N, C-alpha and C positions, 0 to 999 in steps of 0.2 A: 506488500496496499503504500508506499513512505516516496519508493522510486515511480510510482509510477505518480503519486503529489509531486517529485520535481521535473519530472518531466513535466508536463499540465508550469508544470512555472515559468520555468525555462521557454518553452513555446510560449506560456504570455508576455513576458518582458522580452519575445519577440517579437511581437505583434504593438507590444503597447510602445518600444524602442516607433521602430518604422510607423507610428500615428505620429507620433511626437516630434516626428521629421516634418509631418508638413504644417509647426509650426512657424519652421523658420521662409522653407524652399515652400511653401502656399500649393504644391506640389506634388508627388510621391507615388501617386501610380504609379506609374517603371519603375520605383526601384519594391515596391512591396512586390511584388508580383514577380520577380527575381527572385528577389527576397525569400517565397513560398516557394519558386519551382528547390528553391535548392535545398531549402528546409525543408520537399516532402524528395527528396533525391539523396539526399546524405544521413534521411531519415528508410531510409526499401536501403538501398544496399550497406552490405557491411567499410566498418571507414578500411579495415585491413585491405583491400582493392584498392586504395590511392593510393601513392607516391609519399615517405613518409614526411614531409613540408606537412602538405596537406592535411592529413592525422593533427598537426602540430596546430596548425592553426585549428578544427573541429572541435577538437580538446582544449586549447585557453585564451585563443582568442572568440570562436563561438561552436562554443559550448556544444554543440547538436552532437555530439561522440554522447555523451550522459543525455541524454532523451529514450534511447534503447541500445542503443549498440555495444557500451559499458557494462549496463545490467548485462544482460545478456548473455553476455564474453563471459560474466563470475557466474554465473546462476546457471552457465552448460560448460563450464571449467577450460575458458581455449584461453589459454593468451600471446597476445600480439606485441606488436616490438613498442608497442609505446607503453610500461610498466608502470603502476602508479602504484602510491605504499598503503596500509591495512587492502587493501581492495575494493579496485571501485565504484560495485554494486551502496556501495557506505554514500558515497563522493553526491552523487545525481540531487538526495533530497538541498547536500548542505552546497553546495555548489546555484541549484531552484530557486535557496533561498536571498543567496547570495547578488544571481541577476537579475532576483525581481527589482527585491533592492535597491537594485542598481538603474534601472529602471523604474521607482515610481523617482528616484531623483532628480530624470532626465529627462521623465514629463514635467514637474514642478518649477524644472527651468525653463520649460519648452513653453508649461503658462507665464512665465514675466512677457518672453514675446511673442501672445494672444493676438491678432489684433479681429473688429470681428468682420463680414463682410460688411457689414451699413444696412441693411434692407429696415 
């Protein structure tokens, strides 16, 4: 259950962050489409098929690997190139909470830039 909650928090943080970008750009539909496609592809396929650099990006910069890949790898006892201490499955809720808190801070900063459409 905690791993599922962690994955939901990561996805929510991505969606909140994408929506917040509209406060500055006024248009973010192309970025939203790109990110949703990337999120779908990275959670559909195992991260181990990607080069090591991409695995690092999808682990530490955009933590999409914590949504499904790392918890399932731990559950199935599959080892990959990227090893983190204490078992990856317990990191998903922690990463989810951190991502959600960062997205909330980003949203609060974006609200300061909000301008009404003026109707």
